[in-house]
N, C-alpha and C positions, 0 to 999 in steps of 0.2 A: 486533769481533763485535757488541757492543751497539749500535753506531751502525747497522750493517746491519739488525739486528732492528727498531730504531726506524723506520728508513726503510721497511722492508717493511710494518710496521704502519701507517705514515702513508699509504702507497699503497693499502693495503686499505681504510682508512677513507675515503679520497678516492673510490675506486670505488664503495663502498657508498653514500656520500652522494649521488653522482650518480644512482645507480640509484633510491634512495628518493625523491629529489626529482623525478625523471622520472615515477615512479609517481604522485606527488602531483599533478603537472601534468596527467597523463592524466585524472584525475578532476575537477580543479577548473577547468581551462581551458574546457571546453565549458559548464560551469555558469555561469561568470562572463560568457561571451558571451551565453548564452541568457537570463540574468537581465537583461541590458541592452537586448535588442531588444524590439520591440513585442509585443503579445499574440498576434499572428498572424505569426510570423517568416517572412520570405520571402527576398528578395534581400539584405537587410541581414545576415542570418546568414552567407551565403556570402561577402559582401564583407568582413565582419569576419574570417572565417577566412582569406581570401586575404591580407588585410593582415597578419595574424599570420605567415603563411608568408613573405611578402615581407620583413618585419622580421627573421625568423629567418635568411634568406639574407644580408641585409645584415650582421647581427651575426656570422655565421660568417665572412664575408669580412673584417670588421674584426678579428676575433680572429686570423685568419691573418696579417694584417699585423703585429699586436702580437707574435705568436709569433716572427716573423722579426726584428722590431726589438729587442725586449727579452725574450729567452726566459727570463732568470733573475730578473727583478724582478716583484714583486707590484704590484697597482694602487696601494696606498697608498705603496709605495716610489717608483713613478714620479711620483706627484703630489707627494710630499715633495721629490724630487730636482729636478724641472723647474719646479715652480710655487712651492712654499714649504711651510713646516711647517703652515700653516693648511689647505692643501689636503689634505695627508696626514692630518691630524686628521679632516677632514670625511669622507674616504673610509673611514678606519678606523671612525669612529663609525657611518657608514651601513651598513657590513658587519655590525657588531654588531647594529644594529637589524634588518637583513635576516634574520639568523638568529632573532632573537626573533619576528619576524613569521611566519617559517616554522613556529615552534612553535605559534603561535596558529592558523595556517592548518591544520596537521595536526589540531589539536583541533577546529577548526570542521568538518572532514570527519567526525570521529567523532560530534559532536552532530547534524549534519545526517542522517547515515545512521541513527542510532538514532531520531531523530524520525520518520523515514519508516516505521518498523515499529511504533512505539508510538502514533503519531498524537497525541502530547501534547508541546506545546512550552513548557509552564510551567517545567519544570526546566532548560530551556536557558538561562535567565537566569543561573543560578549554576553550572551544571555545567562550562562551559568553564574557569572560574577554578580549580575544584577539580582538574580533570584536568591543567591546566598545572602546578599545584603538586605533584600526585602523581607526575608524570613526572620531577620534579626529584629525587625520593628516590633512584633508582638512581645518579644522578650523585654523590651524597654517600657512597655505600657501594660499595666494590669488590665485596662479596659479592653485591649485588643487580644489579650491572652486567651487561648482556647483551652477548654477543659481537656485533661489528658484522657478522660473517659471517651470523649468524642473522637480523639485521635485513635484510641484503641478500637473503637467501633469501625472507623473508616478503614483502618489497616486490616481488621478481620473481614470486613466486607470485600476488600480487594483480594484477599487470599481466597475467599469463597468463590469469587468470580473466576479466578484462575483455576481453582479446583473443579468448578462446574464445567469450564471449557475442556479440561482434560478428560473428565468423565464422559462428557458428550462425545469427545473424540473416540473414546473406547467403545461406546455404544455404536457409533457410526462404523467403526472398523468391524465390530462383531456382526453388524448387519450387512457388511460388504459394500458400504457406500463410499469408501475412500477409493477414488479412482485417479486416473492420471491427471484429470483436470484439477483436482484438489492439490495434488502434488505440484503441478505446474504453478498454481496460484501461490502456494507457500514458497516455492523456490524463487518465483519472480519478486515477491515482496522482500525476501531476504537479500536478493541480489541488488535491489535498489539502494541498499545501504552501502556505506563506504567499505572498501576492502582494507584489511589490516595485514601488513606484511612483516611486522616485527616478530621477534622471537628467535631464540637460538636453536632450540630443540622442541618440536611440537609435543612430544610425549611428556617431557619434563615441564614445559610451560603449562600444558593442560592439567597435569597432575597438581601443580602448585596452585593453579586457579581453583581447583576443586576443594582446596583447604579453606575456602572462604566461610562455609558454615561452621567449621571448627573454630575459626577466629571469632565469629559472632558468639559462639558458645562460651568461649573463654571470657569475653567482655561482659556477657549477661549472667555469668555464674555467681556474681556477688552483687548485692544490693547496695545502693548509695544512701547514706544518711539515715540509717535505720538503727534500731536497737541491736547491739552486738550479737545477741542470741539469734537474730534473724538475718545476720550478715550473709551467710552462704545460702544459695538456693539449693534445696535438696535435689539430688540427681533424679529422683522420680518425677519431680515437677519439670525439670529440664527435658526429660525424655518425653513427657506429654506434649511439650511444645515442639521439640526438634524432630521427633519421629515422623509426625505429619509433614514437616518440611522436607525430609528426605524422600517421602513418598511422592510429593509434588515434583521434586527434582528428578527422581527416577522416571516418573511419567513423562515429564518434559523431555528427558533424554530419549525415552522410547519413541516419542513422536518426532523428535529430530531425526532419528534413524529411519522411521517409517516414511516420513515426508521428504527424506533425502535433502535436508537443509544443508547448504554449503557452509564450510568453515571459514574462519578468518574474515567474518563480517561483523559490523558494529551494531546491527539490529538486535532487538530483543527477540529470542526464539518464540516466546508466547505470542508476540504480535504476528509472526508468520503463521503460527498454528491457527490463530483467529482468522487470518485472511483465508486460509484453506477451507475453513468450515462456514464462515459467515460473510466472506467477501469484504469489500471496502467499508461497508456500514459497521460490521462487527469489529473491524480493525480500528475504526475511529472511536467506537465505544470503549474498546480495550485500552486505547491510548489515553483516553480521559481517565479511566479507572486507575491505570498504572501511574499516571501523572499525580493523581491524588495520593497514591501509596508513597511515591517518592517525596512529595511535599510533607506528608505526615511523618515519614522516617527522618527527614532532615529537621523538622520542627521538634520531634522528640529528642534528637541528639542535642539540639540547642537547649532544650529544657533540662537536660541532664547536666550540662556544663556548670551552671551556677551552683547546683547542689553538690557536684563533685568538688568545686572550689571551696565551698564551705567545709566539706569533710577534710580537705587538705589543710585548711586553716585550723580546724580542731586538732589535727595531728601535728601542728606546729611547722608545716612545710610552707605555709603562706602567712602573711600578716594576720595577727590575732583578730583585728577588727573585722576581717571578712567572715569570721565564724559567728558573729552576732546574728540573731534571727532577723533583726530589722535592718541589717546592712545590705539592703537590696541594691541600692544605687551603685556602690563600689563594685559589687560582684557583677552587675550588669555591664558596667564599663569594661571590665576584664573580658566578659563574653563578647561584647561588641568588638573589642580589639582582636579576639580570636577569629570572629566572623570576618573581619576585614582581611586578616592574613589568609583565611581560607579562600576568600574571593580572589585574592592575588594568586594563590596557589592553583586556582582553576585554569589560569593561563599556562601553567607549566604542565600540570597533570590534566591534560585536556581530553582524556578518554576514560570511559568507565573501567576498562581493564587496568589502566595505569593507577587509578585511584584504588581499585580493589587489591591490586598487587601491593601497593604501598600500605594498605590497611593490614593485609596478611603479614607483611614484614614487621610492622609495628607490634601486632598481637603476638607473634611468635618470639619477638624480642622480649616481650613481657613474660611469656611462658618460659623462656630460657633463664631469665633472672630469677623468676619465682622457683624454678626447679633447683637452681643453685642455692637459693635460700633454704629449701628443705634439706638439701644435702648438708649444709652447714648446721642446720638444726639437728639432724641425726647425729652428726659428729659431736655436738655439744652434749647430747643425751648419753652417748657412749663415754664421754669424759666425766660426766657428773653422776650418772645413775648407777646404782649397784643392783637393781632389780633385773632378774634374768629375762622376764617377759618384756620389759621396756627396752632392754638392750637388743633382744632378738627382733622386736618390731622395728627398732631404729635401723638395724642392719638391712632389713628388707626394704624399708623406705629409702635408704641411701642408694641401694642398687636400682630401685625403680626410678628414682628421680635423676640418677646419673644417666640412665638409659634415655629418659625423656629429654634431658638437657642436650644429649648428643643428637637426638632427633630434631630438636628445635634449632640448634645451631646449624645442622645440615640444611634445614629448610631455609634459614636466613642466608647461608652461603649460596645455595642454589638460586634463590631469588636475586641475589646480587649478580649472579652469572647470567641468568636468562633475562632479567629486567633491570639492568644497571641504571637506566635513566630514572625509573620510578623509585628504586631503592636509594639512589643518591639524593633525589629530591626529598624523600621522606626523612633521610638522615639529616639533611640540612634544616628541614622544618623541625625536627626533634631537638636540634641544638637550641632553638629559641626558648621554649619553656624550660629546658634543662638548665641553661645558663641563668635564666631568671630565678628559678628555684634555688640553684646553687648560690647565686649572689645574695639572695635574701637570707638563706641559711647561714652563710658565712658572716654576713653583716650582723645578723641576730646573735650569733655566738660571740662576736667581738663586743657588742653592746652589753651582753650579759656578763662578760668577763670584766668589763670596765665598771659595771654597776654592782658587782659582787660586794658583799659586806667587807669592810676593811677593819683590820685589827688596830690601826693607828688611833690612839685616844684623842688626838686633835680633830679627827674627822667626826667624833661623837660629841664635840663640845656644844653646849647649849648656848644659843645667843643671849647676850646680856639684856638688851632692850629691843623694843619694836617702835619705830618712829613712823607716824602716819602722814601721808600727803593726800589731799583731795584735789584732783585736777578739775577745775570748772571753767566754763566759758562765759557764763552769765549767772546771775543770782536768781534762779528759778526753782521750781519744785524738784526736778531731778537732782540739782546741786544740793538743795537742802536735805533731801533724802540721803544722798551719799554722805554728807556731813554727819547726819544722825546715825547712820550705820557705823561710821568711823568712831564716833564718840562712844557708841555702845561696845566697841571692841576693847575699851580700857587700855589705850596705848600709852606709852611713856611720854610721847609728845605728839601733837597734832597741829597741822596748819593747812589752810587752803592755798592753792596755787592757781594763778591765772597768768596766761601768756599775753604780754602786751603786743598784740598784733595791730589793733586799731586804737589810737589814743582815745577817741570818743567812746568806744565801747568799754575800754578799760576804766575810764572815768565813771561811766554809768554803773559798772560792776562795783566799784568802790563805794559809790553813794548808796546803792541798794544794799550792799553788805552792812554798812553802818546803820541804815534804817531798820534792817531786819534784826539787829542786835544778836547776831549769832556769836556764841562765846568761843569762837575759833579765829585766830589771827589770819589775815589775808596777805599773801606775798605775791608781788608782781615780778615776773621774770621776763628777760629779753628786752629788746628795743622795739619801738614802733615800726611796723611793716617788716619785722624780722622773721626768722624761721620759727615754726611752731614746735617742732620736736627737739631741735638742738638745745635750746635753753633748759628744758626740763631734764634732758639726759645729763647735761653738764651739772645741773643742780643736784640731781640724785647721786652722781659720782662724787661731788664735793662732800655730800653728807656721808657717803661711805668712806671717804678718806678721813674724815674727822672721827667717825664711829666705825672702825673696820670690823668689829665683832658684833655689830648690831644688824637688825633687819629693817629694811625700808619697805613699808607697805603702801602702795599707791592705790587709792580708790578713784575709780573713773565712773561717773554716771552714764548710763546707757539707756537711751529711750528706745523702747520696743513697742511695735504696733501689732495688734491682732485684728484690727478692723480692715475694711476694704479700701476706703479712700485715703486713710492715713499712710498706707504702705508706700505710696508714691513719694511722700515727703520725708520719710524716715529712712536713713541708711541702715542696711542690714548686713553690711560687711564689717569685718573687724578693723578698727582704726590701726594705722601703721604704728602709731605711738605705743599701742598695746603690744604689738609684735616685737618692737625694739626693746621695750622695758622688760619683757620676759627673758630676753637674752642677757640682761645685766645681772652679774652675780650679787647675791644677797638682796634681791628685790622680789617682792610678791606683788602681783597685780590682782585687784579685786574689781570686777565690773558690777556696779550696783544697778539692777534693772528697774526701769520705771515704765509700766505698761500704759500705753496711750489708747484707752478705750473707756467706755462707761463703767464696765465691771472693774477694770484696772484702777480707775480713779478711786473707787470706794475701797478697793484692796490696799492701794497705796496710802489712803488716808488712815485706814485702820492700823496699818503697819507703823505709820508715823506716830500715832497716838500711843501704841505699845512701846515704841522706842523712847518716846518722851517720858512716859510713866517710868520706864526702867531707869532713865537718866536721873529723874527727880528722886527716885528711891535710893539711888546710889549716893547722891549728894546729901541725903538725909534731910 
């Protein structure tokens, strides 16, 4: 039942993520293209939009082939399996960076929309970093976390508002109500934003910016942390989501042309269209709606990161403890680290176009490595299979993926040519997760090699005896319970040990020990006002020197509190002596818990009676 609930939640989050990212693409894709074209866009605007549509069709066809070939494996699993561990690490690191860039892109939408109504861009230098860090707070707290269904509803509502604006514009044009005043208002709103003069070639720059929906399509084509049979999103479902996206993009491009919006501007084109039809009031409403869409998109990317980290841990690319369902805190710490690095990166990638171009670069790098993986997969089928149908299909797939690999690497090279600053920044950011994953993978391999089973018979020798030591500070109930546990273990020898730190306290322990008539000898170590850990470590080492083939088991009473007021008086950190004893060869450390509350006292008393009965029965 729990597995079904988790799978349902994963499917809901996957659908919401696709919807929010599509809403983000509907706002940013036209802006990225318009920012790249010349000041008076013309044919280059439609050529770039057509290139984006063409690449979308190619990507959809390629995903259809991938869904048929490997419906149960993710992109990093395919790269890891067919190319090598290094390829899987690159794809995994690139996906982590892609989600971080989506966070930055959503925040960039917020700052751009707010700038359009405040007409003040001074605060945009530091505000993106602040928003990135603020959006990380709900990830750390379950109480502040918003339902993904709410995020999906907000993203869908923002998309409907944008679509309603465009449909209203079509109706107005059909009625002949678009006049020079509307065109003048739209151009004036667009010209109030900053001018953008970067770019090597407007045609190439705009065409590459139009690939943003294809990059979003690649990232949303597979679900995270779901049943393997539901890993790949069917192409029909992708078409249902992305075909309306391109309709919105085409309508936005049409009104950019009709309203004669200038190119190389940082404003969102939909804001200018709203200013043409509804004036300043409509523009302010649209700014609020688009800001909500940007926040929702960034928040959704944040929510995807811990799930993706858990999936990487299940694949063995991250520490295994991150794969546990209840390991929320360590995963959140990693996400907060990623969020902090994203906040720093906003100072470098300080524009929506730079972030979008970096995102396109990362996604097409993933596409290139994934295409190579399927080329290697086809070659292995040709080497191993003798079936004519499988070999013929493998040859076709090899040709298809070689062609797509060439297209992907061409996109990557062109991006490095026209946007070297964004590509260089993205490459440097990619190094951070790649080095971390590679270091962990390499260290994990070395540890497994050292821990592999040995054929040496001396390594399988059974210890002769086990000697027990009970470390106590005073003769109280936790100490007595630790002695009872040690006696129940049937050790070869057993003695209690007290460190002589204060003479008066040591004398009191001796007297209480004799009065309690505990059948275990008491040994005093150290000198008055001496060190606490040193004497015990030296004593354990001396026992090991006398009995080199034996085991020393140290019992340490540990008071634990579940109440409210007792927590302040009880230490909940691991004592240093425990950490040091665990590093000693041939030494086992057993912490004997003693719960300090009403329920715990009755449980402790019952446990003591059972151990006492067991001890009496053993002595007959």
